[in-house]
C-alpha positions, 0 to 999 in steps of 0.5 A: 691465252692458253688458259682461255683456250682450255677453258673453252674446251672444257665448256665445249666437252661439257655441252657435248656430254649434256647433248649426248645425254639428252639424246639418249634419254629422249630415245629411252623414253620413247614409247614402243611401236605397235606390233604388226598383225599377222596376215591370214594364211591362204588355203584351199577350202572345201565343203562337206557334201551330202549325197548317195555314196556307194560302199565298195570293198576293195581287193585285188585279183587275177584275171583268168580265162572264162574257158581255156583249152589246149587243142591236142590231136587224138591220133598220130600223124603228119600235119599237112595244113595249118589254118589259123594265124597265132593270135587271131579270134577263132569261132567254135568249129573253125579249122585249125590244122589238118593231119594227113587224112590218107591213112585213115581214109584207107582204114575206113575204106578197108572197113567198108569193104569187110562189112560189104563182104560179110553182108554178101555172105550173110545174105547167101547164108540167110537165102540157104536157111530160107530154103532149108526151113520148108525142107526140114518140115517135110523131112527132106533136111536133117535138123542138124543142117538146119541148126548149122545153117542158123548158126551160120547166119547168127555168126555172119550177122555178128560179123556184120555188126563188128564191121559196122563198129570198125567202120564207125571207129575208122570214120571217127579217126578220120574226122580226127585228122581235122583239128578244130576249135572247141570254143570261141576265143583267142589262139595263142602261140603255135606249138608245132609247125606244118610238116611235123608229126603230132602225137596225142601225148604231146604235152603242149598240143597244137595251140592254146585257145583262151575265151576272154569274152566273157572273162573271169576275175579271181579276187580276195577280200578279208574273211571279216567281210564274208557275212556282209557279202552274203547278206547282200547277195541274197538281195541280188547280184553284186556289181564288181568294178575292175581297176587298173593297178594304179586305180585310175582306169575303170577296166570293165564292170561285171557281176559276182558269180560265186564265193569260194567254199572255204576260207584261206586260213593262211591269209584270212581271206575268202576267194570270190569270182566275178564275170565281165563282158570284156567288150573292149578287151581291157581285161587279159588272162594273167593280168593283176587288177584291183577289184571293187565290190559294190556292197551297198549304197549309202543314202545321204552320206557326208563326203569331203575331198580325201586330201582334207583328212589328216593323220594324227597320234589319235587318228584321223582329223580335219582342219575345220574353218569356223565362221570367224575364218579361224581353223581348229582340228576336229577328229573324224571317222572315215568309212572309206576313201574312193575316187578322191572323196572320203566318206565321213561316218562321224565328226562333221556336218553338212556345209561345214568348210574344211581345209583341203590344201595347205594344212602344213602351215596351220596351228589351232586358232590360226586365221585363214583365207580361202583361195579360189579359181586359178589361185586355188589351182596353183595351191593344189599343184604346189601341194602335190609337188611338195608331197612328192618331194621326200 
């Protein structure tokens, strides 16, 4: 019985080994499954556009007042009236402050009285001279008396002229008691209060008046641009746009006034001045702004979104989408980047499609799928977030 059970066990073990081997062989001889196709990479695409493109020379500058005046007193006296509010707009000739006029009015009155006295004496001397002349012709008056009277008349005439000059000076000093604005502009911080004594030697004067309409901008450009600027200025005034420091807001549009008469050798730049009407008062003296000098307008220029331009070891390039929806890199020459658009000098043709967002996943020959609508907007937003993360 024992031998029989052992034989059955051996048989079962052999059958199990045979079955295992069969299964292993069948799996080993199975054909491998076909590799899964790589899905296209979603990207945001844009086309090469052709239109007129303005060529700007960018620079940075400082806004300065068109005119700036420190209102100072030309006489010494006590301020009895302040007639302006700090920061207000004033017109030329507006009263700003008044100095006590009484001492200067008294000087004028005294000068007028002296003149009247001398004029009376002159009239009397002239009358006497008129009497002596016919008497001298008849021998009844000596020549010495006549000459003395003539000298007295001349002396009194000179005194009257001197009195007139003193009166004019006194009248001028009296007019200086009224401090008025010499220009149209905006008043600054008042430097002296009502009741104080003001002097001509006061360094800060009464107040600073700044003309901001129009207003000027001093900015710098590389000296290499000097020849182009001069050539374009020969054709007429050049337009200058003033941008905020973040380049997002156009503050005003003005005209180029002049090029400085020398190049700054320490920086290799040339200074320029532009004037702006500043109607909205967005430009303020001392403000740092970005200046864009419109040099020319290029007709039929090729542009693409600036985000399509990438930087590599050999310079700028873009990912170009072929007719088969596959991408490849292509070197380009960028003339300028402005308002989110890149002007292309060479490397692209009109109506070609380029990748605007999503370049980080691409490789040459990769298959892409262009997104549109909300999907493109979301991709742009996602790309902006990824670029913001260091």
